[in-house]
Each structure stands twice: as C-alpha cells, then as structure tokens.
N, C-alpha and C positions, 0 to 999 in steps of 0.2 A: 598350600602344602597341607599334609595331614596333621591333625592335632592329637596329642597324647599327653597323659599325665607325666610330669617331669619332676626330677629331684631338684633342679636348679634352673634359673633363667639368667642369661647374660644379656644385659641391655646396653646398647651402644648409641650415643648421640654424636653425630658427625660435626666436624668443623668445616667440612666441604673444601678440600684443597688437593692440589697435586703440586708437590715440590720436587725438584730434581735432586737426586742423591749426589753427595760429594764424590769426587774421584779419590782414589787411594792416596794420591800425593798431589799437592798443588803444583803450580808451574815452577815454583822455586825449589821443588823437591823436598819440602817439609811436610810431615804428616799433619792433617787437620786435627782440630780439637775433637775428641770423641763425643758423640751425642748420647751414647748409651753405655751402661755398665751391667754386666752379668756377674753376679756373685753367688757362688754355690759351693758349699763345703770348704770355705776358705780360699777358693780359687776365684780370681777376678779377671774378667775379660772386658776390654774396652772396644767399642764398636761405633761406627757411624750409623746413621739411620738406614742407609741403603744396605749396609752389611747385615744389620739386625733383621731387616725385612726379608732379605734373601735367606738368612739362616732359619728364620721362622717358617718360611715357605718350604725349604728343603726338609725340615723336620716334619711339618704337617703332611707333606706328600708321603713320607715314610710311614708315619702313623696310619694314614689312610690306607696304605697297602698292607697293614697288619704286620709290619716288620718290627723286630726287636730294637731296642735302643742302640745296640752295637752297629746296626746298619746306618743309623743316622750319624753316629760318631765317625764312621768311615767316610760317609758322604760329605760331612762338614769339613773334616780334615783335608779331603781331596779339594774341595772348593777353596779352602784357605790357601792351599799351596798353589793351585792353578790360577786363581784370579783375586786372591784376598777378599773373596766373597763379594766381588763387584761383577755385575753382568756386563762385561766389556765386549765391544764389537770388533776386537782385533786379537791377534795372537800369533804364534809361530805358524808359518804357512797359512792354512785356512782355518786355524783354530779360533773358536768363538765362545763367548759366554762364561758362565760360572765354572764349568768343568773343562773349558777349552776343548770342546768336542768338535770334530771336523766333518763338515758335510761330505767331503770327498771320501771319507772312510765309513760312510753309511749311518752316521749318527742322526741324520735328518737334514732338512733344509736350513738355510741361515735363519729364516724367520722362526722356525720351530726351536732351534737351539738357543735363540735369544729369549725364549719364553722360559722363565725359571721353573715353572711347573713341568713343562715338557722335558727340560734338561735334567731335572731331578729324577723324573720318572724313568728316563732313558738310562741314567746311571744305576738306579736301583735294579732295573731289569737285567743289566749286564752283571751286576754284583750277585744277584740271586742265581745266576748260572754258574758261578764259581764254586766248585766242590769244597765243602768244609770251610767256607769263608769266615764263619762265625768264630772258629778257633784260631784264625790267623792273627798275627799282629796287625794293627791298623794299617801300617805302611805296606805290608805285604798284600792285604786284601785290596787296598787302593791301587797298588801297582799292577795287580792282575787285571784290573779293569782298564787302567790308564796307559800302561806300557810306556812309562816316562823314562827319559834318559837319566833321571835322578831319582831312583826308586826309594831311597831312604828318607827323602825330604818330607814325606807325608807324616811321619811319626812325630815330628816336632809340634804338630797341631793337635795331637790326640787329647791332651789334658784340657786345652781350651774347648775343644769340641765336646768333650764329655760334660763340661760345665754348662755349655749352651743347650745340650740335649736335656739336661736336668731342668733347665729353665723353661724350655719350649715344650716339654711334655708335661709340665705341671708338677714334677717330682719335688722341686724346690719352690715354694710359694714366694711371691714378691721378689724373685731373683733378678728380674729385669727392671732397670730404671732408665728412662730416656727423657731428655729435656728438649723441648722445642724452643730454640733460641728466638725464632721469628714467628709471629702469629701467622697461621696459614691463611690463604686467600679463599676464593670461591671456586666451585667446580666439581665437587664429588657428592653424589647423592647416597641416600641410605640404601637404595637398591644396588648401587655399584658396590658398596661395602659388603652387602649380603652375598652378592654373586662371587666376589673375590674370596670370601670366607669359605663358601661352598666349594669353589674350584680347588682351593688348597686342601681342605680337609675331606672332601668327598661326602659320601652319604652320611657320615657320622655327624655332620654339622646341620642341625635343624634349627631354623631361625624364622622369626616373624618380624616384619617391619612395624615399628611403633612411631609415635610422634617424634621425628627428628633422630631416629636411630633404628637399631635392630635388637631383638631379644633372641639369644641363642640358648637352646635347651641343653642342659648338661646332666649327667647321671651321677656325678661324684664331685667332690671338692677338687680332686686332681684334674678332672676334665675342665672344671671352671677355670683353674689357673692356667691350663694350657691355652684355652681360648683367650683369656685375659692377656697373657704374654704375647700372643699373636697380634692382638689388637694394639697393644702398646708399640710393638715393633713396627707395625704398619701405620702408626698414628699420623705421621707427617704425610705420607703418601696418600692416606685415606681421609685425612682431615679430622681426626679424632681429638677431642679436647680433654675428655676425662674417661676413665674406665673404672668401674666399681664392682667389687666382688668380695664376698665373705667378710664384710665389715671394714673393708679397706677401699680407699679411693685414690687412684693415680691422677695427678694433674700434669698436663702438658708443660705448664710453665715451670713448675718446681721439679718435676721428674720423680717425686717421692710417692710412696704408698702411705698415705696418712690415715688416721683413724678419726674421722669427724663424728660429731654427735649423732647425726642422722645419716648413717651409711647403710648400704645394702647388706643383707645377710648372705648366707651361702646359697640363697635362691635367686640372687639378682646381681648383675654387673651393669653399671651405667656409665655411658660416655656422653658428654655434652658438646654442642656446637659453639664455636666462638661467635 
C-alpha cells in the first residue's frame, strides 16, 4: 500500500478467532445476556456481539459512501425492525438477511443478500433514490425503501439507532463497551482483519500489518474512535483482545476503556492476541 504522513495510527493485535453470534432469542424464547453496551448522550443500547458487528458494518458502509449520519440512522432502524440486527437466512416468503431483502424482487442473489456489506450497500442505493429522504421521518424514509405492511414500526428504533451512529462514527468516544465471556480460539489472521476493515470502510481505511496486528492510519481523533469502535464490535468475530487509542485501552475480558500508565496516545490504537 502507499505510505503517507498521518495524524494517527490505529494498531490492532489479533486474538485469532471466529465465534458464532448468538441468535436473537434462545430456544426457550428468552433474550440472551447482552455482550455490548452503547451509551451516548444518556441513551443506552444493549447488543449482542453479532448485532454490534452488523451495526458497525452498516455504519461503516454508509460512511464509506459519503452519506450523512441520517442515512445510517434510517438503515440501522430498518435492520432493527426487520431482523433485530441479525443476519438471518429466513423470513417472510424469500426474505433474507439484515434488511429482509428478497431475491425475487431484484435485491440480489441469496449469497449476496446474506453478505452484510452487500445488503447495506443495496439499502443505501435504494434510499439515495428517494426524493428528499433526508427531511422525512425515519420511519417514512425506511418505508419508502422497504414497503412494509407495518410502515410505522421503524420509528421505534430511531433513538437507539442515533446512539449507535454516534458510537460507530466516532462522535461519542468510548461509547461502545463489549465483554468477551469466553476466550477466543484460533483461526483469524492479521491479514483477514485488515481485509475486513478495508471492505467495510472502503478507501478511507489505510492500514499496514504489524507484528500480530494492523496499524490503521487516521486523520482525526473522531476517525480514530470510529475505527476503534468498529474493532471492538468485531472483536469476537475477528479475535481481537485489546484495542488502544487516545490514552485508553479496551480489554476483551473487562469490556472497559481503561487508562493504563503506558497507553497509546492519539496516534496509536493497539489490540493484542490471546
């Protein structure tokens, strides 16, 4: 990759794992214990790791397209209502995935729709075609794309979605806290993590591989926190043990952003392998 002077570096060291996300409800019909918490401007949202990872990807794809935060709020509210932010392989008729898009209605193949990046991109492409969508209520913008039998249901997720957008775009630092209950196993490489970051964020994510991790170049503190939040959200899936940025270090076991004596400054984010 090309090298350039940067304002900040995000360093990630992997734990090397792939763990399956939990389903929205267990077989007894009770909700599982949340793995993650988003707290922004007094609003708290509880998430499982799979939900946090999908929300981070949906947001990253929107940022990569140069869309305003309102677009990400509409997209997240839609995915909340349609799938509870789980990438499910079933639905009404042939509906699939985060947004319950239908292959028979021209949204793509089953394989494509079950790729969160593809699904988010397809949703944004349709949203951008809606005249004056930015001035609509969240539920009205979502409904224009989705054409649901329950058009008002998207609005109930607007506040949760706004809090998540603040976290995943870096507007609210340290907004995301996630705890890995079990130590990850083996299986994910630093190159896998770097490719996933690039695919989600697009050309804005410039990284280099380092010993046991990656270093992501950022141009502002807000950029640093958006990448840091993405890394925490994907930490179980991608095997990340710690993430460090701006004098704070997140630990997978505690889930907290601590202030250790020797922590990275606003030029470095570090994550270590188990």
